[in-house]
C-alpha positions in Angstrom: 98.9 67.4 118.2 101.6 65.1 116.7 102.8 65.4 113.1 101.1 62.1 112.2 97.8 63.3 113.7 98.1 66.6 111.9 98.7 64.8 108.6 95.7 62.6 109.3 93.5 65.6 109.8 94.7 67.0 106.4 94.1 63.7 104.6 90.6 63.3 106.0 89.7 67.0 105.2 90.9 66.5 101.6 88.6 63.5 101.2 85.6 65.0 103.0 85.7 68.4 101.2 84.4 66.7 98.1 81.7 64.8 100.0 80.2 67.1 102.7 81.1 70.0 105.0 84.2 69.2 107.0 83.2 68.9 110.7 86.1 68.8 113.3 84.0 66.7 115.5 83.7 64.0 112.8 87.3 64.1 111.8 88.5 63.6 115.4 86.9 60.2 115.3 89.0 59.2 112.3 92.4 60.3 113.8 94.3 57.9 116.0 94.4 59.0 119.6 91.1 60.9 119.2 92.3 64.5 119.5 89.9 67.1 120.9 87.6 68.7 118.2 89.1 72.1 119.2 92.6 70.9 118.3 91.3 69.6 115.0 89.6 72.9 114.3 92.8 74.8 115.0 94.7 72.6 112.5 92.0 73.1 109.9 92.2 76.9 110.4 95.9 76.8 109.9 95.6 74.7 106.8 92.7 76.4 105.1 94.8 78.0 102.4 96.4 74.7 101.4 93.1 72.8 101.6 91.1 75.5 99.9 88.5 75.7 102.7 86.6 78.5 104.4 85.2 78.2 107.9 81.4 78.8 108.3 79.6 80.2 111.2 78.5 76.8 112.3 82.1 75.7 112.7 82.3 73.5 109.7 84.6 74.0 106.7 83.6 74.0 103.0 85.5 74.6 99.7 86.0 78.2 98.6 83.3 78.9 95.9 84.8 79.1 92.5 82.8 82.0 91.2 84.4 85.5 91.4 83.5 88.3 93.8 80.5 90.4 92.8 80.7 94.3 92.8 79.3 96.3 95.6 75.6 97.1 95.4 76.0 100.7 96.6 78.5 103.4 97.8 80.8 103.2 100.7 79.1 105.5 103.1 81.1 105.3 106.4 84.1 104.0 108.2 82.9 101.0 110.2 82.4 101.4 114.0 84.4 98.3 114.8 87.5 100.0 113.3 86.7 103.3 114.9 86.7 101.5 118.3 90.1 100.0 117.8 91.6 103.3 116.7 90.1 105.3 119.5 91.2 102.7 122.1 94.8 102.9 120.8 94.6 106.7 120.8 93.4 106.6 124.4 96.2 104.2 125.4 98.9 106.5 123.9 97.6 110.0 124.6 95.0 109.6 127.4 91.1 109.3 127.4 90.7 112.9 126.1 93.4 112.5 123.4 91.8 115.1 121.2 92.3 118.0 123.7 95.1 119.7 125.4 98.7 119.0 124.5 98.0 115.7 122.8 95.4 117.2 120.6 97.7 120.0 119.6 100.4 117.5 118.9 98.2 115.4 116.6 96.9 118.5 114.8 100.4 119.7 114.3 101.3 116.3 112.9 98.4 116.4 110.4 99.3 119.9 109.3 102.9 118.8 108.7 101.9 115.7 106.8 99.7 117.8 104.5 102.4 120.4 104.0 105.1 117.7 103.2 102.8 116.0 100.7 101.9 119.4 99.1 105.6 120.4 98.8 106.7 116.9 97.7 109.0 116.5 100.7 109.9 113.2 102.2 107.6 112.2 105.0 109.1 111.0 108.3 106.8 108.5 110.1 107.3 108.3 113.8 104.6 107.0 116.1 102.8 110.4 116.3 102.8 110.7 112.6 101.3 107.2 112.3 98.4 108.1 114.5 97.9 111.5 112.8 97.9 109.7 109.5 95.4 107.2 110.7 93.0 109.9 112.1 93.1 111.9 108.8 93.4 109.1 106.1 92.1 105.8 107.4 88.4 106.5 106.2 89.1 107.8 102.7 91.7 105.2 101.9 89.3 102.5 103.3 86.7 103.6 100.8 88.9 104.3 97.7 90.3 100.8 97.5 86.9 99.3 97.4 85.8 101.3 94.4 89.0 100.2 92.6 88.3 96.6 93.5 84.8 97.1 92.0 86.5 97.7 88.6 87.9 94.2 88.8 84.8 92.6 90.2 82.7 94.1 87.4 85.0 92.2 85.0 84.8 88.9 87.0 88.5 89.2 87.8 88.4 89.3 91.6 88.6 85.7 92.9 87.3 84.5 96.2 90.6 82.8 97.0 93.1 85.7 97.0 96.8 85.9 97.8 97.6 89.6 98.4 100.8 91.6 98.9 100.1 95.1 100.1 103.3 97.1 99.6 103.7 100.1 102.0 100.5 99.1 103.8 100.7 102.0 106.3 98.1 102.0 109.1 95.8 99.8 107.1 93.1 101.7 105.3 93.4 99.8 102.0 93.8 96.5 103.9 90.6 97.0 105.8 88.8 98.1 102.7 89.9 95.0 100.8 88.9 92.6 103.6 85.4 94.2 104.0 84.9 94.3 100.2 85.2 90.5 100.0 82.3 88.2 101.0 82.4 86.0 104.1 83.1 82.9 102.0 86.3 84.4 100.6 89.7 83.1 101.6 92.5 85.7 101.9 96.2 85.1 102.4 97.2 88.7 103.1 100.8 90.0 103.4 101.7 93.6 104.3 105.1 95.2 103.8 105.4 98.0 106.3 108.6 98.9 108.2 107.5 101.9 110.4 105.5 102.5 113.5 102.4 102.3 111.5 102.8 98.5 111.5 101.7 98.3 115.1 98.4 100.0 114.4 98.0 97.9 111.3 98.4 94.7 113.2 95.9 95.8 115.9 93.3 96.6 113.2 93.9 93.3 111.4 93.4 91.3 114.7 89.7 91.7 114.2 89.6 90.0 110.8 87.7 86.7 110.6 89.2 83.2 110.6 89.2 83.2 106.8 91.7 86.1 106.7 95.3 85.0 107.2 97.5 88.1 107.7 101.2 88.6 108.1 103.0 91.9 108.5 106.6 92.1 107.2 108.4 94.9 108.9 110.8 95.7 106.1 111.0 98.5 103.5 109.6 97.9 100.1 113.1 98.1 98.6 114.6 95.5 100.9 111.7 93.0 101.0 111.9 90.0 98.7 108.3 89.1 97.6 109.5 85.7 96.5 110.0 84.6 100.1 106.3 84.8 100.7 105.6 82.4 97.8 108.5 80.2 98.7 107.4 79.8 102.3 103.7 79.3 101.4 102.3 75.9 102.4 101.9 73.4 99.6 98.5 73.6 97.8 96.7 70.3 98.4 93.8 71.2 96.1 95.5 70.5 92.8 93.9 67.1 92.6 90.4 68.4 93.3 90.0 70.5 90.2 90.4 73.8 92.1 92.9 75.8 90.1 92.9 78.9 92.3 95.8 79.7 94.6 98.4 77.6 92.8 101.3 79.4 94.6 102.8 80.7 91.3 102.2 84.3 92.2 100.1 87.0 93.9 96.5 87.4 92.8 96.7 91.0 93.9 99.7 93.3 94.3 98.7 96.6 95.9 100.7 99.8 95.9 98.4 102.2 97.8 99.5 105.7 98.5 103.2 104.7 98.6 104.6 105.4 95.2 105.5 109.0 96.0 107.6 107.8 99.0 109.8 105.4 97.0 113.1 106.6 95.6 112.7 104.6 92.4 109.0 103.5 92.2 109.4 102.2 88.7 112.1 99.8 89.7 110.3 98.6 92.8 107.0 98.0 90.9 108.8 96.1 88.2 110.5 93.9 90.7 107.3 93.1 92.5 105.5 92.6 89.2 107.7 89.6 88.5 105.8 87.8 91.3 102.3 88.6 89.9 100.2 85.6 89.0 99.5 85.2 85.3 95.9 86.1 85.9 96.6 88.5 88.8 96.1 92.3 89.1 98.6 95.0 90.1 96.8 98.0 91.5 98.4 101.4 91.9 96.5 103.9 94.0 97.4 107.5 94.9 95.8 110.7 96.1 94.2 112.9 93.5 96.5 115.9 93.9 98.6 116.9 90.9 101.9 115.6 92.0 100.9 112.2 93.3 98.4 111.6 90.6 100.7 112.4 87.7 103.5 110.5 89.5 101.3 107.4 89.5 100.6 107.9 85.8 104.3 108.1 85.1 104.9 104.9 86.9 102.1 103.2 85.0 103.5 104.3 81.6 107.0 103.3 82.5 106.2 99.8 83.6 104.0 99.1 80.5 106.5 100.8 78.1 106.8 98.8 74.9 103.4 97.1 75.4 101.4 99.4 73.3 100.7 96.6 70.8 98.5 95.0 73.4 101.0 92.4 74.4 100.5 88.6 74.7 99.2 86.6 77.6 101.8 86.2 80.4 104.1 88.5 78.4 104.6 91.8 80.3 102.2 94.3 81.9 99.3 96.0 80.1 96.7 98.5 81.3 93.4 97.0 82.3 92.0 100.4 83.3 91.0 103.1 83.6 93.4 104.6 81.0 92.7 102.0 78.4 94.9 102.2 75.2 92.2 102.1 72.5 94.6 102.3 69.6 97.3 99.5 69.1 100.7 100.9 68.6 100.0 104.2 70.5 100.7 105.3 74.1 99.6 108.5 75.9 102.1 111.3 76.5 99.9 114.0 78.0 100.2 115.3 81.5 98.2 112.4 82.8 96.3 114.1 85.7 93.2 112.0 86.0 91.2 111.1 89.1 87.9 109.7 90.2 85.5 111.3 92.7 83.0 109.4 94.9 80.4 110.3 97.5 81.7 111.8 100.7 81.8 109.6 103.8 80.0 110.3 107.1 82.4 112.2 109.4 83.9 109.7 111.9 83.7 110.7 115.5 87.5 110.8 116.0 87.9 113.4 113.2 85.0 115.5 114.5 86.4 115.6 118.1 89.9 116.6 116.9 88.4 119.3 114.7 86.0 120.7 117.2 88.7 121.0 119.8 90.4 123.4 117.5 87.4 125.5 116.6 85.4 123.3 114.3 86.7 124.8 111.0 86.8 121.5 109.2 90.6 121.5 108.8 90.9 118.1 110.4 87.9 116.5 108.7 88.8 114.4 105.6 85.9 112.5 104.2 86.4 113.3 100.5 86.9 110.2 98.4 89.1 111.3 95.5 91.9 109.2 94.1 93.9 108.2 91.0 94.5 104.6 90.2 95.7 102.1 87.6 95.1 98.4 87.2 97.7 96.5 85.3 97.6 92.8 84.3 99.8 90.3 82.5 97.1 88.5 80.5 96.3 91.5 78.2 92.8 91.9 79.6 91.2 95.4 79.3 88.3 96.7 81.1 87.0 98.0 77.7 88.0 95.7 74.9 87.2 97.3 71.6 88.7 97.5 68.1 88.3 100.9 66.5 88.0 101.5 62.8 90.6 104.1 61.7 88.5 104.8 58.7 85.7 106.1 60.9 87.3 107.3 64.1 89.9 110.1 64.5 92.8 109.4 66.8 93.7 112.0 69.4 97.3 111.6 68.2 96.2 113.2 64.9 94.2 116.0 66.6 96.3 118.8 65.0 95.1 117.7 61.5 91.5 118.0 62.6 91.4 121.5 64.3 88.3 123.5 63.3 86.8 120.3 61.8 84.0 118.0 63.0 85.0 114.4 63.5 83.9 111.1 65.0 86.1 109.8 67.8 86.0 107.4 70.8 87.5 108.1 74.2 87.5 107.1 77.9 85.9 109.6 80.3 88.7 110.5 82.7 87.2 113.1 85.0 84.1 114.4 86.6 83.1 118.0 85.7 86.2 120.1 86.0 84.6 123.5 85.3 84.4 126.1 88.0 81.3 127.6 86.6 80.6 127.9 82.9 80.2 125.0 80.5 80.8 121.5 81.9 84.3 120.3 81.1 85.6 116.7 81.2 89.0 115.2 80.6 89.0 112.4 78.0 91.6 110.2 76.4 92.0 107.4 73.9 95.5 106.3 74.8 97.2 108.1 71.8 97.0 111.7 73.1 100.2 113.7 73.2 98.6 116.6 75.1 95.5 116.9 77.2 92.1 116.6 75.6 88.9 118.0 77.1 85.2 117.6 76.1 83.3 120.8 76.6 79.6 120.6 76.8 78.3 123.9 75.3 74.7 122.7 74.6 73.2 119.7 76.3 70.6 117.7 74.4 69.1 114.2 74.8 71.5 113.0 72.2 74.7 114.1 74.0 73.6 113.8 77.6 75.8 110.7 78.1 78.8 112.9 78.3 77.5 114.3 81.7 75.9 111.1 83.0 78.6 108.5 82.1 80.8 107.3 84.9 84.6 107.8 85.2 86.3 105.2 83.1 83.4 104.7 80.7 83.9 104.6 76.9 82.2 107.4 75.0 81.6 107.6 71.2 81.4 111.1 69.8 79.8 111.9 66.5 80.3 115.3 64.8 82.3 116.8 67.6 84.2 120.0 66.8 88.0 120.0 67.5 89.6 123.2 68.6 93.0 124.1 70.0 93.0 125.9 73.4 96.1 128.0 73.3 95.7 129.2 76.9 95.6 125.7 78.3 97.9 124.0 75.7 95.2 121.4 75.1 92.6 120.3 72.6 88.9 121.0 73.2 86.2 118.7 71.8 83.2 121.0 71.6 80.0 119.1 72.2 77.0 121.2 71.0 73.6 120.6 69.5 75.1 118.9 66.4 77.0 116.4 68.5 75.9 112.9 69.5 77.6 111.2 72.5 76.9 107.6 73.3 78.1 105.6 76.3 79.3 102.1 75.3 79.0 99.5 78.1 82.2 97.7 79.0 
């Protein structure tokens, strides 16, 4: 198709998008030379981001809906079969049809053991092709699920648009990318960019090949340190929807910046995150995601605190990063300084066949099955939005920063629930925080009643209000305990 014909297709689509669904067979009648409808359809597919259009099953194109994405209606219960097929086909191509057995199975199991040991010891991980496949077998399912629960935090606040420009830094083999794509509805339009320099990029590209026509994906094979995120925005096609009243996708920044399971592998994660954050849209979200173990979880929290340092006053719109959730700062002028180990836990996934086969070939001990969904995360924004936006009365509520003054006294306080039950037998124990804590605070449920049951039933990240809770110092743990007993009332406050 000639440049003039291409421009005619664009002009006709811009006009028709406000009148009726854009049909390639109709547009070809308006273009000089009468190009084939298939050629018109291809041009429209290439221009959907600029035109703000999504392709429907009937082959026509309509504007991207302006309403935000809604939260999921239920848990993520399994890694989809279509991705299982792609991964198993690639495993068979590299290692043979019985890749889980013999020498190839031993090699993959050795890779997985080494990866787990390196992570546990905090050592640098070297990613050759074998490591990429071992990582995929062990981690694709749980990372696929974890990112969707994090996106739900944004969807619940109406902050996940259907037209989404994404930069996935350190995308790996694609678990978070696939979770993101599947979380969004069919009428969403995604301009997805991955930064991944290693052999994992080949598998990532193969998995992305099955994405629908409304997902435009590009894999940039550079390191996070070397890649310039501005080049993506500079090279993006001009947005033709500005005159249509559609204010989404204006090209001024990324709607979603994703750092999933990569912070621990960066030499200077704070500097990298800060550099990429300069390219975040004014109403965009920066998501940090990490495994739940102590080192990676607290490492994520250190990055979070460093990049929002000096923003404890809540900030101003478009003026620096603030925490949207889950570790909301409830008190202006205060920032947390505790250890920061906080993670969410979701329902286990069904065991995928590729994990079961690799595990059973080694005796079926469960060593190579990984379906636990446990993760730490932070969502940062530039507009000052908070998942829980409250103003607390210092005349009524005690700050955690002042806990020392309240030891052995009963107080009223408010806090975010930042763990599931951490007790290994005994009284239920939950990490809590109000954003002012200097050391860890835990709520201990010594006597459950109908008036304090919300402590147990509230979800991770919920706001709890405690009335008449007893403050004690736990010398063994170096932490404060909030003792919730028959005299204590605990209420969950909806976001």
